[in-house]
Biopython code that builds the backbone (N, CA, C, O; Angstrom):
import numpy as np
from Bio.PDB.StructureBuilder import StructureBuilder

atoms = [
    (1, "MET", "N", (0.852, -1.160, 0.000)),
    (1, "MET", "CA", (0.000, 0.000, 0.000)),
    (1, "MET", "C", (0.901, 1.226, 0.000)),
    (1, "MET", "O", (2.006, 1.208, 0.542)),
    (2, "GLU", "N", (0.413, 2.269, -0.608)),
    (2, "GLU", "CA", (1.186, 3.498, -0.732)),
    (2, "GLU", "C", (0.317, 4.692, -0.357)),
    (2, "GLU", "O", (-0.879, 4.733, -0.646)),
    (3, "ALA", "N", (0.956, 5.665, 0.296)),
    (3, "ALA", "CA", (0.275, 6.908, 0.644)),
    (3, "ALA", "C", (1.165, 8.053, 0.182)),
    (3, "ALA", "O", (2.040, 8.511, 0.917)),
    (4, "SER", "N", (0.937, 8.495, -1.012)),
    (4, "SER", "CA", (1.792, 9.527, -1.606)),
    (4, "SER", "C", (1.422, 10.915, -1.103)),
    (4, "SER", "O", (0.256, 11.221, -0.854)),
    (5, "LEU", "N", (2.444, 11.741, -0.961)),
    (5, "LEU", "CA", (2.256, 13.144, -0.635)),
    (5, "LEU", "C", (3.270, 13.923, -1.452)),
    (5, "LEU", "O", (4.478, 13.747, -1.292)),
    (6, "TRP", "N", (2.781, 14.770, -2.316)),
    (6, "TRP", "CA", (3.676, 15.603, -3.128)),
    (6, "TRP", "C", (4.122, 16.772, -2.257)),
    (6, "TRP", "O", (3.304, 17.591, -1.838)),
    (7, "THR", "N", (5.409, 16.843, -1.990)),
    (7, "THR", "CA", (5.914, 17.777, -0.984)),
    (7, "THR", "C", (6.521, 19.052, -1.560)),
    (7, "THR", "O", (7.175, 19.798, -0.831)),
    (8, "GLU", "N", (6.324, 19.315, -2.823)),
    (8, "GLU", "CA", (6.899, 20.529, -3.408)),
    (8, "GLU", "C", (6.408, 21.790, -2.700)),
    (8, "GLU", "O", (7.138, 22.776, -2.607)),
    (9, "MET", "N", (5.171, 21.759, -2.202)),
    (9, "MET", "CA", (4.589, 22.942, -1.574)),
    (9, "MET", "C", (4.584, 22.854, -0.045)),
    (9, "MET", "O", (4.066, 23.755, 0.615)),
    (10, "VAL", "N", (5.146, 21.794, 0.526)),
    (10, "VAL", "CA", (5.217, 21.650, 1.976)),
    (10, "VAL", "C", (6.462, 22.379, 2.454)),
    (10, "VAL", "O", (7.582, 22.030, 2.081)),
    (11, "ARG", "N", (6.255, 23.389, 3.280)),
    (11, "ARG", "CA", (7.371, 24.238, 3.706)),
    (11, "ARG", "C", (7.804, 24.016, 5.152)),
    (11, "ARG", "O", (8.940, 24.324, 5.512)),
    (12, "THR", "N", (6.899, 23.479, 5.989)),
    (12, "THR", "CA", (7.222, 23.327, 7.404)),
    (12, "THR", "C", (6.794, 21.950, 7.896)),
    (12, "THR", "O", (5.927, 21.321, 7.290)),
    (13, "PRO", "N", (7.390, 21.475, 8.988)),
    (13, "PRO", "CA", (6.937, 20.206, 9.575)),
    (13, "PRO", "C", (5.469, 20.248, 9.994)),
    (13, "PRO", "O", (4.767, 19.242, 9.897)),
    (14, "GLU", "N", (5.003, 21.408, 10.459)),
    (14, "GLU", "CA", (3.602, 21.544, 10.853)),
    (14, "GLU", "C", (2.670, 21.379, 9.657)),
    (14, "GLU", "O", (1.605, 20.773, 9.771)),
    (15, "GLN", "N", (3.070, 21.913, 8.530)),
    (15, "GLN", "CA", (2.273, 21.772, 7.312)),
    (15, "GLN", "C", (2.255, 20.312, 6.856)),
    (15, "GLN", "O", (1.234, 19.826, 6.369)),
    (16, "LEU", "N", (3.363, 19.623, 7.008)),
    (16, "LEU", "CA", (3.429, 18.197, 6.677)),
    (16, "LEU", "C", (2.453, 17.411, 7.547)),
    (16, "LEU", "O", (1.685, 16.594, 7.038)),
    (17, "ASP", "N", (2.480, 17.656, 8.859)),
    (17, "ASP", "CA", (1.542, 16.990, 9.764)),
    (17, "ASP", "C", (0.099, 17.263, 9.353)),
    (17, "ASP", "O", (-0.728, 16.352, 9.320)),
    (18, "TYR", "N", (-0.195, 18.514, 9.043)),
    (18, "TYR", "CA", (-1.544, 18.924, 8.656)),
    (18, "TYR", "C", (-2.021, 18.164, 7.424)),
    (18, "TYR", "O", (-3.197, 17.819, 7.313)),
    (19, "MET", "N", (-1.103, 17.908, 6.504)),
    (19, "MET", "CA", (-1.481, 17.233, 5.268)),
    (19, "MET", "C", (-1.530, 15.709, 5.426)),
    (19, "MET", "O", (-2.237, 15.039, 4.673)),
    (20, "LEU", "N", (-0.798, 15.159, 6.382)),
    (20, "LEU", "CA", (-0.734, 13.708, 6.555)),
    (20, "LEU", "C", (-1.783, 13.138, 7.501)),
    (20, "LEU", "O", (-2.298, 12.043, 7.276)),
    (21, "PHE", "N", (-2.095, 13.870, 8.545)),
    (21, "PHE", "CA", (-2.949, 13.302, 9.585)),
    (21, "PHE", "C", (-4.348, 13.869, 9.518)),
    (21, "PHE", "O", (-4.505, 15.050, 9.208)),
    (22, "PRO", "N", (-5.374, 13.078, 9.794)),
    (22, "PRO", "CA", (-5.375, 11.697, 10.244)),
    (22, "PRO", "C", (-5.393, 10.670, 9.119)),
    (22, "PRO", "O", (-5.584, 9.483, 9.383)),
    (23, "ARG", "N", (-5.202, 11.089, 7.882)),
    (23, "ARG", "CA", (-5.228, 10.147, 6.753)),
    (23, "ARG", "C", (-4.240, 9.003, 6.927)),
    (23, "ARG", "O", (-4.533, 7.861, 6.576)),
    (24, "LEU", "N", (-3.070, 9.316, 7.469)),
    (24, "LEU", "CA", (-2.047, 8.291, 7.637)),
    (24, "LEU", "C", (-2.508, 7.185, 8.583)),
    (24, "LEU", "O", (-2.097, 6.034, 8.435)),
    (25, "LEU", "N", (-3.348, 7.520, 9.542)),
    (25, "LEU", "CA", (-3.913, 6.504, 10.438)),
    (25, "LEU", "C", (-4.775, 5.515, 9.659)),
    (25, "LEU", "O", (-4.726, 4.311, 9.910)),
    (26, "ALA", "N", (-5.554, 6.018, 8.724)),
    (26, "ALA", "CA", (-6.405, 5.150, 7.912)),
    (26, "ALA", "C", (-5.570, 4.268, 6.989)),
    (26, "ALA", "O", (-5.887, 3.093, 6.799)),
    (27, "VAL", "N", (-4.519, 4.819, 6.423)),
    (27, "VAL", "CA", (-3.634, 4.028, 5.546)),
    (27, "VAL", "C", (-2.976, 2.916, 6.352)),
    (27, "VAL", "O", (-2.901, 1.776, 5.894)),
    (28, "ALA", "N", (-2.501, 3.239, 7.544)),
    (28, "ALA", "CA", (-1.858, 2.236, 8.391)),
    (28, "ALA", "C", (-2.848, 1.137, 8.775)),
    (28, "ALA", "O", (-2.512, -0.046, 8.716)),
    (29, "GLU", "N", (-4.048, 1.514, 9.162)),
    (29, "GLU", "CA", (-5.060, 0.528, 9.550)),
    (29, "GLU", "C", (-5.397, -0.396, 8.376)),
    (29, "GLU", "O", (-5.475, -1.614, 8.539)),
    (30, "ARG", "N", (-5.592, 0.182, 7.217)),
    (30, "ARG", "CA", (-5.949, -0.614, 6.030)),
    (30, "ARG", "C", (-4.796, -1.509, 5.590)),
    (30, "ARG", "O", (-5.021, -2.606, 5.079)),
    (31, "SER", "N", (-3.575, -1.051, 5.783)),
    (31, "SER", "CA", (-2.402, -1.822, 5.370)),
    (31, "SER", "C", (-2.142, -3.016, 6.281)),
    (31, "SER", "O", (-1.766, -4.088, 5.807)),
    (32, "TRP", "N", (-2.339, -2.839, 7.576)),
    (32, "TRP", "CA", (-1.944, -3.866, 8.539)),
    (32, "TRP", "C", (-3.079, -4.730, 9.029)),
    (32, "TRP", "O", (-2.834, -5.743, 9.684)),
    (33, "HIS", "N", (-4.293, -4.374, 8.740)),
    (33, "HIS", "CA", (-5.448, -5.084, 9.289)),
    (33, "HIS", "C", (-6.235, -5.748, 8.164)),
    (33, "HIS", "O", (-6.703, -5.077, 7.245)),
    (34, "GLU", "N", (-6.376, -7.060, 8.241)),
    (34, "GLU", "CA", (-7.242, -7.751, 7.277)),
    (34, "GLU", "C", (-8.631, -7.828, 7.895)),
    (34, "GLU", "O", (-8.847, -8.521, 8.889)),
    (35, "ALA", "N", (-9.541, -7.124, 7.305)),
    (35, "ALA", "CA", (-10.879, -6.994, 7.869)),
    (35, "ALA", "C", (-11.724, -8.238, 7.621)),
    (35, "ALA", "O", (-11.534, -8.951, 6.636)),
    (36, "ASP", "N", (-12.670, -8.484, 8.541)),
    (36, "ASP", "CA", (-13.592, -9.619, 8.409)),
    (36, "ASP", "C", (-14.451, -9.506, 7.162)),
    (36, "ASP", "O", (-14.794, -10.518, 6.550)),
    (37, "TRP", "N", (-14.803, -8.277, 6.777)),
    (37, "TRP", "CA", (-15.706, -8.108, 5.651)),
    (37, "TRP", "C", (-15.069, -8.507, 4.331)),
    (37, "TRP", "O", (-15.778, -8.754, 3.356)),
    (38, "GLN", "N", (-13.749, -8.574, 4.282)),
    (38, "GLN", "CA", (-13.079, -8.943, 3.034)),
    (38, "GLN", "C", (-13.365, -10.394, 2.634)),
    (38, "GLN", "O", (-13.297, -10.738, 1.454)),
    (39, "SER", "N", (-13.682, -11.234, 3.607)),
    (39, "SER", "CA", (-13.927, -12.641, 3.296)),
    (39, "SER", "C", (-15.395, -13.030, 3.455)),
    (39, "SER", "O", (-15.709, -14.213, 3.584)),
    (40, "ALA", "N", (-16.291, -12.052, 3.447)),
    (40, "ALA", "CA", (-17.722, -12.326, 3.589)),
    (40, "ALA", "C", (-18.244, -13.060, 2.360)),
    (40, "ALA", "O", (-17.776, -12.845, 1.241)),
    (41, "ASP", "N", (-19.219, -13.928, 2.592)),
    (41, "ASP", "CA", (-19.783, -14.754, 1.523)),
    (41, "ASP", "C", (-20.760, -14.013, 0.630)),
    (41, "ASP", "O", (-20.834, -14.285, -0.568)),
    (42, "THR", "N", (-21.510, -13.079, 1.200)),
    (42, "THR", "CA", (-22.534, -12.378, 0.429)),
    (42, "THR", "C", (-22.293, -10.872, 0.476)),
    (42, "THR", "O", (-21.593, -10.365, 1.352)),
    (43, "ALA", "N", (-22.877, -10.184, -0.467)),
    (43, "ALA", "CA", (-22.726, -8.725, -0.532)),
    (43, "ALA", "C", (-23.355, -8.055, 0.686)),
    (43, "ALA", "O", (-22.803, -7.083, 1.203)),
    (44, "SER", "N", (-24.492, -8.552, 1.149)),
    (44, "SER", "CA", (-25.147, -7.927, 2.304)),
    (44, "SER", "C", (-24.331, -8.145, 3.578)),
    (44, "SER", "O", (-24.248, -7.246, 4.416)),
    (45, "LEU", "N", (-23.739, -9.306, 3.732)),
    (45, "LEU", "CA", (-22.884, -9.573, 4.879)),
    (45, "LEU", "C", (-21.629, -8.708, 4.820)),
    (45, "LEU", "O", (-21.171, -8.184, 5.835)),
    (46, "MET", "N", (-21.082, -8.568, 3.616)),
    (46, "MET", "CA", (-19.900, -7.718, 3.440)),
    (46, "MET", "C", (-20.225, -6.281, 3.833)),
    (46, "MET", "O", (-19.453, -5.641, 4.548)),
    (47, "LYS", "N", (-21.357, -5.777, 3.371)),
    (47, "LYS", "CA", (-21.749, -4.402, 3.675)),
    (47, "LYS", "C", (-21.954, -4.205, 5.172)),
    (47, "LYS", "O", (-21.513, -3.204, 5.737)),
    (48, "SER", "N", (-22.616, -5.149, 5.808)),
    (48, "SER", "CA", (-22.873, -5.067, 7.240)),
    (48, "SER", "C", (-21.566, -5.063, 8.037)),
    (48, "SER", "O", (-21.384, -4.245, 8.938)),
    (49, "ARG", "N", (-20.670, -5.974, 7.701)),
    (49, "ARG", "CA", (-19.382, -6.047, 8.401)),
    (49, "ARG", "C", (-18.521, -4.821, 8.127)),
    (49, "ARG", "O", (-17.839, -4.323, 9.023)),
    (50, "ARG", "N", (-18.553, -4.341, 6.898)),
    (50, "ARG", "CA", (-17.758, -3.159, 6.551)),
    (50, "ARG", "C", (-18.269, -1.924, 7.295)),
    (50, "ARG", "O", (-17.477, -1.109, 7.767)),
    (51, "THR", "N", (-19.589, -1.788, 7.399)),
    (51, "THR", "CA", (-20.168, -0.679, 8.153)),
    (51, "THR", "C", (-19.755, -0.740, 9.614)),
    (51, "THR", "O", (-19.385, 0.277, 10.199)),
    (52, "HIS", "N", (-19.817, -1.920, 10.203)),
    (52, "HIS", "CA", (-19.406, -2.088, 11.600)),
    (52, "HIS", "C", (-17.919, -1.770, 11.767)),
    (52, "HIS", "O", (-17.535, -1.085, 12.714)),
    (53, "ASP", "N", (-17.095, -2.257, 10.865)),
    (53, "ASP", "CA", (-15.655, -2.008, 10.919)),
    (53, "ASP", "C", (-15.360, -0.511, 10.802)),
    (53, "ASP", "O", (-14.508, 0.013, 11.520)),
    (54, "TRP", "N", (-16.062, 0.174, 9.900)),
    (54, "TRP", "CA", (-15.865, 1.619, 9.738)),
    (54, "TRP", "C", (-16.266, 2.376, 11.000)),
    (54, "TRP", "O", (-15.543, 3.270, 11.440)),
    (55, "GLU", "N", (-17.411, 2.025, 11.589)),
    (55, "GLU", "CA", (-17.858, 2.704, 12.799)),
    (55, "GLU", "C", (-16.862, 2.521, 13.937)),
    (55, "GLU", "O", (-16.582, 3.459, 14.683)),
    (56, "GLN", "N", (-16.333, 1.315, 14.065)),
    (56, "GLN", "CA", (-15.344, 1.044, 15.100)),
    (56, "GLN", "C", (-14.062, 1.853, 14.851)),
    (56, "GLN", "O", (-13.503, 2.433, 15.782)),
    (57, "PHE", "N", (-13.607, 1.890, 13.611)),
    (57, "PHE", "CA", (-12.410, 2.657, 13.269)),
    (57, "PHE", "C", (-12.622, 4.150, 13.502)),
    (57, "PHE", "O", (-11.780, 4.807, 14.114)),
    (58, "ALA", "N", (-13.732, 4.686, 13.022)),
    (58, "ALA", "CA", (-14.011, 6.116, 13.173)),
    (58, "ALA", "C", (-14.108, 6.515, 14.642)),
    (58, "ALA", "O", (-13.617, 7.577, 15.025)),
    (59, "ASN", "N", (-14.730, 5.684, 15.464)),
    (59, "ASN", "CA", (-14.817, 5.972, 16.893)),
    (59, "ASN", "C", (-13.451, 5.912, 17.563)),
    (59, "ASN", "O", (-13.144, 6.744, 18.417)),
    (60, "THR", "N", (-12.636, 4.947, 17.188)),
    (60, "THR", "CA", (-11.290, 4.843, 17.760)),
    (60, "THR", "C", (-10.465, 6.067, 17.407)),
    (60, "THR", "O", (-9.793, 6.636, 18.268)),
    (61, "VAL", "N", (-10.511, 6.472, 16.155)),
    (61, "VAL", "CA", (-9.760, 7.664, 15.743)),
    (61, "VAL", "C", (-10.307, 8.897, 16.462)),
    (61, "VAL", "O", (-9.543, 9.689, 17.015)),
    (62, "GLY", "N", (-11.608, 9.051, 16.452)),
    (62, "GLY", "CA", (-12.215, 10.245, 17.030)),
    (62, "GLY", "C", (-12.037, 10.381, 18.528)),
    (62, "GLY", "O", (-11.812, 11.483, 19.028)),
    (63, "TYR", "N", (-12.134, 9.280, 19.250)),
    (63, "TYR", "CA", (-12.097, 9.367, 20.707)),
    (63, "TYR", "C", (-10.719, 9.091, 21.312)),
    (63, "TYR", "O", (-10.454, 9.503, 22.441)),
    (64, "ARG", "N", (-9.844, 8.406, 20.587)),
    (64, "ARG", "CA", (-8.548, 8.073, 21.168)),
    (64, "ARG", "C", (-7.380, 8.660, 20.391)),
    (64, "ARG", "O", (-6.546, 9.363, 20.962)),
    (65, "GLU", "N", (-7.314, 8.379, 19.101)),
    (65, "GLU", "CA", (-6.112, 8.724, 18.340)),
    (65, "GLU", "C", (-5.952, 10.221, 18.114)),
    (65, "GLU", "O", (-4.825, 10.717, 18.129)),
    (66, "LEU", "N", (-7.033, 10.952, 17.907)),
    (66, "LEU", "CA", (-6.901, 12.401, 17.738)),
    (66, "LEU", "C", (-6.384, 13.046, 19.021)),
    (66, "LEU", "O", (-5.618, 14.008, 18.974)),
    (67, "ARG", "N", (-6.802, 12.518, 20.154)),
    (67, "ARG", "CA", (-6.284, 13.001, 21.430)),
    (67, "ARG", "C", (-4.782, 12.735, 21.537)),
    (67, "ARG", "O", (-4.032, 13.580, 22.026)),
    (68, "ASN", "N", (-4.346, 11.557, 21.078)),
    (68, "ASN", "CA", (-2.918, 11.238, 21.079)),
    (68, "ASN", "C", (-2.143, 12.182, 20.162)),
    (68, "ASN", "O", (-1.052, 12.634, 20.507)),
    (69, "LEU", "N", (-2.713, 12.476, 18.993)),
    (69, "LEU", "CA", (-2.056, 13.415, 18.083)),
    (69, "LEU", "C", (-1.924, 14.790, 18.719)),
    (69, "LEU", "O", (-0.881, 15.434, 18.605)),
    (70, "GLU", "N", (-2.977, 15.241, 19.386)),
    (70, "GLU", "CA", (-2.926, 16.534, 20.065)),
    (70, "GLU", "C", (-1.861, 16.533, 21.156)),
    (70, "GLU", "O", (-1.117, 17.503, 21.306)),
    (71, "HIS", "N", (-1.792, 15.452, 21.910)),
    (71, "HIS", "CA", (-0.789, 15.332, 22.972)),
    (71, "HIS", "C", (0.632, 15.402, 22.404)),
    (71, "HIS", "O", (1.540, 15.928, 23.047)),
    (72, "LEU", "N", (0.813, 14.868, 21.196)),
    (72, "LEU", "CA", (2.127, 14.897, 20.545)),
    (72, "LEU", "C", (2.403, 16.232, 19.852)),
    (72, "LEU", "O", (3.499, 16.449, 19.336)),
    (73, "GLY", "N", (1.419, 17.116, 19.840)),
    (73, "GLY", "CA", (1.590, 18.421, 19.213)),
    (73, "GLY", "C", (1.418, 18.411, 17.709)),
    (73, "GLY", "O", (1.878, 19.326, 17.025)),
    (74, "ILE", "N", (0.762, 17.386, 17.185)),
    (74, "ILE", "CA", (0.542, 17.271, 15.746)),
    (74, "ILE", "C", (-0.715, 18.053, 15.376)),
    (74, "ILE", "O", (-1.790, 17.823, 15.931)),
    (75, "LYS", "N", (-0.566, 18.972, 14.437)),
    (75, "LYS", "CA", (-1.691, 19.780, 13.961)),
    (75, "LYS", "C", (-2.323, 19.072, 12.766)),
    (75, "LYS", "O", (-1.866, 19.214, 11.632)),
    (76, "TYR", "N", (-3.366, 18.319, 13.033)),
    (76, "TYR", "CA", (-4.027, 17.535, 11.990)),
    (76, "TYR", "C", (-5.164, 18.326, 11.368)),
    (76, "TYR", "O", (-5.535, 19.398, 11.847)),
    (77, "ARG", "N", (-5.711, 17.774, 10.290)),
    (77, "ARG", "CA", (-6.815, 18.411, 9.575)),
    (77, "ARG", "C", (-8.006, 17.477, 9.527)),
    (77, "ARG", "O", (-7.877, 16.300, 9.189)),
    (78, "LEU", "N", (-9.158, 18.008, 9.867)),
    (78, "LEU", "CA", (-10.415, 17.286, 9.698)),
    (78, "LEU", "C", (-11.279, 18.110, 8.754)),
    (78, "LEU", "O", (-11.507, 19.293, 9.011)),
    (79, "PRO", "N", (-11.768, 17.512, 7.661)),
    (79, "PRO", "CA", (-12.621, 18.266, 6.747)),
    (79, "PRO", "C", (-13.939, 18.641, 7.417)),
    (79, "PRO", "O", (-14.423, 17.912, 8.283)),
    (80, "PRO", "N", (-14.519, 19.766, 7.026)),
    (80, "PRO", "CA", (-15.818, 20.157, 7.605)),
    (80, "PRO", "C", (-16.889, 19.111, 7.292)),
    (80, "PRO", "O", (-16.862, 18.508, 6.219)),
    (81, "PRO", "N", (-17.827, 18.888, 8.208)),
    (81, "PRO", "CA", (-18.894, 17.911, 7.981)),
    (81, "PRO", "C", (-19.739, 18.279, 6.767)),
    (81, "PRO", "O", (-20.015, 19.451, 6.514)),
    (82, "GLY", "N", (-20.142, 17.260, 6.027)),
    (82, "GLY", "CA", (-21.047, 17.459, 4.912)),
    (82, "GLY", "C", (-20.377, 17.858, 3.614)),
    (82, "GLY", "O", (-21.054, 17.965, 2.591)),
    (83, "VAL", "N", (-19.095, 18.079, 3.616)),
    (83, "VAL", "CA", (-18.399, 18.488, 2.396)),
    (83, "VAL", "C", (-18.054, 17.252, 1.591)),
    (83, "VAL", "O", (-17.646, 16.232, 2.146)),
    (84, "ARG", "N", (-18.216, 17.343, 0.299)),
    (84, "ARG", "CA", (-17.855, 16.216, -0.574)),
    (84, "ARG", "C", (-16.684, 16.611, -1.436)),
    (84, "ARG", "O", (-16.216, 15.811, -2.246)),
]
sb = StructureBuilder()
sb.init_structure("model")
sb.init_model(0)
sb.init_chain("A")
sb.init_seg("    ")
for serial, (resi, resn, name, xyz) in enumerate(atoms, 1):
    if name == "N":
        sb.init_residue(resn, " ", resi, " ")
    sb.init_atom(name, np.array(xyz, "f"), 0.0, 1.0, " ", f" {name:<3s}", serial, name[0])
structure = sb.get_structure()
């Protein structure tokens, strides 16, 4: 798995953090974790398991990992709700 970042316009370590996090957490999770939904027998089972896996991941990031990033002084970016 690859997570590319074009750094021509990145001028500071803080800007790098802002552009990488929390996306890098999702890349790491997807790279190292083989999800149950990947081996589901039916499309409905896959969807159900994937939804559960996403909710668990989003809650972990939101309630634990973002706090850890703040503690480390990492200035991360969260897109505004509802934006596509």
